[in-house]
C-alpha positions in Angstrom: 106.9 112.0 136.2 105.9 110.0 133.0 106.2 106.8 132.8 108.2 105.5 129.7 106.3 101.9 128.3 108.3 99.7 125.9 106.1 96.8 123.6 107.9 93.6 124.0 107.5 91.9 120.4 108.6 88.1 121.6 106.9 85.5 120.4 104.2 85.6 123.5 100.7 85.4 124.2 98.5 86.0 127.3 96.2 83.6 126.5 98.4 80.5 127.4 96.0 78.9 129.8 94.2 77.7 127.0 96.7 74.8 127.2 94.2 73.6 129.4 91.5 73.7 127.5 93.1 72.2 124.4 94.6 69.3 126.1 91.0 68.5 127.4 90.0 68.7 124.2 92.5 66.3 122.7 91.8 63.4 125.9 88.0 64.1 124.3 89.5 62.9 121.1 87.0 66.1 119.8 88.8 65.7 116.4 87.4 63.0 115.7 84.4 63.2 117.4 83.9 65.8 114.7 84.5 64.1 111.9 82.2 60.9 113.0 79.3 63.1 113.7 79.5 65.7 110.8 81.5 63.7 108.4 84.3 64.9 105.8 83.3 67.8 103.8 85.6 70.5 102.2 87.5 72.8 104.1 87.1 76.6 103.7 90.1 78.4 102.8 92.2 75.9 103.8 90.9 75.2 107.1 89.4 72.3 108.9 85.8 72.9 110.2 87.0 71.0 113.3 89.9 73.5 113.9 87.4 76.1 113.1 85.2 75.2 115.9 87.8 74.6 118.5 89.5 77.8 117.9 85.9 79.6 118.4 85.6 77.9 121.7 89.1 79.0 122.7 88.0 82.6 121.4 85.3 82.6 123.6 86.8 81.1 126.7 89.4 83.9 126.3 86.6 86.4 126.5 85.9 87.2 122.8 82.3 88.0 122.0 82.1 89.2 118.3 83.4 87.1 115.5 85.8 89.9 114.3 87.6 89.3 118.0 89.4 86.4 116.0 91.4 89.4 114.9 93.4 89.1 118.6 94.3 85.5 117.3 95.5 86.1 114.1 97.9 88.6 115.8 99.1 85.8 118.7 102.5 84.3 117.4 101.9 81.5 120.2 97.9 80.1 119.7 98.2 78.7 116.4 101.1 76.7 117.7 99.5 75.6 120.7 95.7 74.7 119.2 98.0 72.7 116.0 97.2 75.6 113.2 98.9 76.4 110.4 97.4 80.4 110.7 94.4 81.5 112.1 91.6 82.1 109.5 90.1 85.8 109.2 86.6 86.2 110.0 84.7 85.9 106.8 86.1 82.1 106.4 84.8 81.5 109.9 81.3 82.8 108.7 81.7 81.1 105.7 82.2 77.8 107.5 79.2 78.4 110.3 76.7 78.7 107.0 77.8 75.2 106.1 77.1 73.9 110.1 74.0 76.1 110.4 71.9 73.8 108.0 73.6 70.5 110.0 70.8 70.4 112.5 70.8 67.1 113.4 74.9 66.7 113.4 74.8 69.5 116.0 72.8 67.9 117.9 74.2 64.6 117.7 77.4 66.4 119.0 76.1 67.2 122.3 75.2 63.8 122.6 77.7 62.3 122.3 80.1 64.8 125.0 77.3 63.9 127.4 77.2 60.4 126.8 81.0 60.3 127.3 80.4 62.7 130.3 77.8 60.1 131.7 80.1 57.2 131.1 83.2 58.7 132.6 81.5 59.5 135.6 79.0 56.6 135.8 75.8 58.1 136.1 72.6 56.1 136.3 70.3 59.3 136.7 69.9 62.6 135.5 68.1 65.9 136.4 66.8 67.8 132.9 65.6 71.1 133.4 64.0 73.0 130.4 63.6 76.7 130.1 63.3 79.2 127.1 64.6 82.4 126.7 64.6 85.3 124.4 67.6 87.2 122.9 67.1 90.5 121.9 68.8 91.9 119.2 69.3 95.5 117.6 68.6 96.1 113.5 67.4 93.7 111.1 68.7 90.0 111.5 67.0 87.3 109.8 64.5 85.2 111.8 64.3 88.0 114.5 60.9 89.3 115.3 59.3 91.9 117.6 57.7 88.9 119.9 57.5 87.7 123.5 60.6 89.7 125.1 60.2 90.5 128.7 63.8 92.2 128.6 62.9 94.2 126.1 59.1 94.6 125.4 58.5 95.0 121.9 62.1 94.6 120.5 63.0 92.5 117.7 64.4 89.1 119.6 65.3 85.5 119.2 63.8 82.5 121.0 66.2 79.7 122.4 64.9 76.7 123.7 67.4 74.6 126.0 67.4 71.2 128.0 70.4 71.2 131.0 71.2 68.5 132.9 71.3 69.6 136.3 74.0 67.5 137.5 76.4 67.7 134.8 75.9 71.6 134.1 76.2 70.5 130.3 73.7 71.6 127.8 71.8 67.9 126.4 69.9 69.8 123.2 69.3 73.2 122.6 67.3 75.0 119.3 66.5 78.3 117.9 63.3 79.9 117.1 62.1 83.2 115.6 61.0 85.9 118.3 57.6 85.3 117.9 57.3 81.4 119.0 55.1 80.6 121.6 56.0 76.8 122.2 52.8 74.4 122.0 52.9 70.9 123.2 54.0 69.5 120.0 56.9 71.8 119.8 58.1 71.3 122.8 57.3 66.9 122.4 59.4 67.3 119.2 62.1 69.0 121.1 62.2 66.2 123.7 62.0 63.1 121.6 65.0 62.8 120.4 66.7 63.5 123.8 64.7 60.9 125.6 64.8 58.2 123.3 68.6 58.5 123.3 69.2 58.9 127.1 66.0 56.7 128.3 67.5 53.3 127.5 71.0 54.1 128.9 69.9 55.3 132.5 68.3 54.3 135.1 66.2 57.1 135.6 65.7 61.1 134.2 63.5 63.5 135.8 62.7 66.3 133.8 61.7 69.7 135.5 59.5 72.9 134.0 57.7 75.8 133.9 54.4 76.4 133.9 54.8 77.5 130.6 55.4 73.9 129.3 52.5 72.3 130.9 50.0 70.5 128.6 47.7 67.2 129.4 49.7 66.3 125.7 53.3 66.6 127.1 52.4 64.6 130.4 51.3 61.7 128.3 54.5 61.9 126.2 56.5 61.6 129.6 54.5 58.8 131.5 54.7 56.7 127.8 58.8 56.1 129.4 59.0 53.9 132.2 62.1 55.8 133.6 61.2 59.1 133.4 59.5 61.4 135.9 58.6 64.7 135.8 58.0 67.8 138.0 55.7 70.5 136.3 54.8 74.0 137.5 51.0 73.6 136.6 48.9 76.8 136.0 45.8 77.5 138.6 43.1 77.9 136.7 38.9 78.1 137.1 37.2 75.6 139.2 41.0 73.9 140.1 41.2 77.1 142.7 38.3 75.7 144.4 39.8 72.3 144.6 43.2 73.0 145.9 41.6 76.0 148.9 39.4 73.2 150.3 42.6 70.8 151.0 43.8 70.2 154.5 47.3 71.6 154.9 50.3 70.8 156.7 53.1 72.8 158.2 57.1 70.9 157.8 59.9 71.6 160.1 58.0 74.9 161.5 57.7 76.6 158.1 55.7 79.4 157.1 54.2 77.3 154.1 52.2 74.8 153.9 51.6 71.8 152.1 49.3 69.5 151.0 48.7 66.8 148.2 46.2 64.4 146.1 46.6 62.1 143.8 43.7 61.5 140.2 44.1 58.8 137.6 44.1 61.0 134.4 47.6 59.7 133.6 48.6 58.0 130.2 46.2 54.5 130.6 44.5 55.6 133.4 48.1 56.1 135.3 48.0 58.3 138.6 49.0 61.8 138.9 50.5 63.3 141.5 49.1 67.1 142.7 51.6 69.3 145.1 49.9 72.7 146.3 52.3 75.1 148.5 50.3 78.0 149.7 52.0 81.1 151.8 50.1 83.8 153.8 49.6 87.2 151.5 51.2 89.7 154.0 48.6 92.1 154.6 48.9 95.7 153.0 50.6 93.9 150.1 49.6 93.7 146.2 46.8 90.9 146.2 47.3 88.6 143.0 44.1 88.2 140.6 41.5 86.1 141.7 42.8 85.2 144.8 40.0 83.9 146.8 41.9 83.9 150.1 44.6 85.5 152.0 47.2 82.9 150.7 49.3 82.8 147.6 49.0 79.1 145.9 51.9 77.2 144.1 51.0 73.8 142.2 53.4 71.0 141.2 52.5 68.0 139.1 54.7 64.9 139.0 53.8 60.7 138.4 56.5 60.2 141.2 55.0 60.0 144.8 56.6 61.8 147.9 56.4 64.1 150.8 55.0 67.6 148.8 57.7 69.7 151.1 60.1 67.4 149.3 58.7 67.9 146.2 58.9 71.9 146.0 62.3 71.6 147.9 63.6 69.6 144.4 61.9 71.8 142.2 63.4 75.0 143.8 66.6 73.6 142.6 65.2 74.4 138.6 66.6 77.7 139.2 70.0 76.7 138.4 68.9 77.1 134.8 67.9 80.6 135.5 71.8 81.2 136.7 73.2 79.1 133.5 71.3 80.6 130.6 72.3 84.4 132.4 76.2 83.0 132.1 75.7 82.1 128.9 74.3 85.4 127.8 76.8 87.5 129.6 80.1 85.0 129.5 79.3 82.4 126.8 78.3 85.1 123.9 75.1 83.9 123.2 73.0 86.8 121.8 76.1 88.6 120.6 77.5 86.7 117.8 74.4 87.3 115.8 74.2 87.5 111.8 72.0 88.7 108.9 71.2 85.0 108.1 69.3 83.1 110.2 71.2 79.5 110.1 74.3 81.5 111.1 72.6 82.9 114.0 71.8 79.3 114.8 74.8 78.1 114.3 76.7 80.5 116.7 74.1 80.4 119.7 74.9 76.5 119.3 78.4 77.5 119.7 77.8 78.8 122.7 75.8 75.8 124.1 78.9 73.6 123.2 81.1 75.6 125.1 79.0 75.6 127.7 78.9 72.0 127.6 82.8 71.5 127.3 83.1 73.6 130.0 80.9 72.0 132.4 82.9 68.9 132.0 86.3 70.0 132.5 84.9 71.5 135.4 83.9 68.2 136.9 86.8 66.5 135.8 89.4 68.7 136.5 88.2 70.9 139.5 88.1 69.8 143.3 86.7 71.8 146.0 86.1 75.7 145.3 87.0 75.8 142.3 84.1 73.8 141.0 81.6 76.8 141.5 83.6 79.3 139.5 81.9 80.3 136.8 83.7 81.6 133.8 84.0 85.4 134.3 86.2 84.4 137.4 88.1 81.1 135.7 89.7 83.7 132.9 91.1 85.2 135.6 92.5 82.4 137.2 93.2 80.1 134.2 92.7 80.9 131.0 94.9 84.2 130.6 98.5 83.1 131.3 101.8 84.8 129.7 103.1 81.9 128.0 105.8 81.3 125.5 106.9 78.5 123.1 110.6 77.3 122.6 112.1 74.7 120.9 115.2 72.7 122.2 116.2 69.4 120.7 113.3 69.1 118.2 110.8 69.0 121.7 108.6 71.7 121.8 107.8 73.6 125.3 105.5 75.6 126.6 106.7 78.2 129.3 103.7 78.9 131.2 104.0 81.8 133.9 103.3 81.8 137.3 99.5 80.4 137.3 96.8 82.6 139.5 95.7 79.1 140.7 99.2 78.5 141.8 101.8 76.0 140.6 100.7 72.5 142.6 96.5 73.2 141.9 97.8 73.8 137.8 99.5 70.7 138.3 96.6 68.4 139.8 94.2 70.3 137.3 96.4 68.9 134.2 96.7 65.6 136.1 93.0 64.7 136.5 93.2 66.1 132.5 95.6 63.9 131.1 93.9 60.7 133.1 90.3 61.3 131.8 
């Protein structure tokens, strides 16, 4: 039997759940914050820049991965009213606006700083952990700034490099920067990236812990961290030369019947004679497995260096939590359109990648403000299904506009509690 269907032309939207996002941006006073940071500059085809930013955040949250996906909102009768817009601009208008934003590097960074400061103040955070990592974003075809370089996902492909600092406690991006594809970060590049961030947040917090892998290790960077009284670092150290002999001669100890063994030692080779602590973990190499280059015995070693003294197994447990940043970057690529919104203009590419981090930051704040219990662990893919995609219509009665939202998948009482927390922010 053939099924008949009819397309309903009523004024409804499948993205009614974006009401939660819009209300949260309103409680953040996002419009005023944007004007304070970027200033007032000309509209692009009668579209305010802050409206375009909010529109693109909503597009990414709803599942858009290309700039032309904004056409879905153009055909939507509810989204313009929901986001307070007179109309939805074309993708060419957005491209012109983002080209201008791409030139405002300090302002883009300042907006991330302001959002994180608001979040830290509201949550009364006095200590944070910053995970730093870089990632390559491979592209197809010619893109300005895309160069064949270090790209482990697709060796030899054109790519961009992005460097990010993500707060582990808040799941928000503190800082980000996009580089050409053949960039290999030096100590000077890393210090230049970290200095504005630490100068900003170090006076506001009691403690900042920075974690990074061995690719960022250098004496210059450690000296830079040691210049701050309340900054501690935990960095994976490469094992080269005589240092391998040193760690093989240490006395190791097991904790809590673990298969791994631990040791530590200290040296006064820090800035102005400050002490650095080296923590070593070794694990037995299984017989018949592939051995590592230059291994002198049957053990595989890992070394961490820090300016804080604690038990070695505790330091490795803390450092292993850094793996969450890998999950965040993977989610940014797969769910927040990072690596999808590219342009032939490198300034536009930088602005689009910043937009992905901005959306990730807003959702990270919303997650900890409005969600409880199991929902705080949900990633954007699941939140789209449960919260952000819901049929809704606008109705007007006695000059009062009402958004009629269909039955939320999170159940009405959970949705009510989410909105109460958003309004109380």
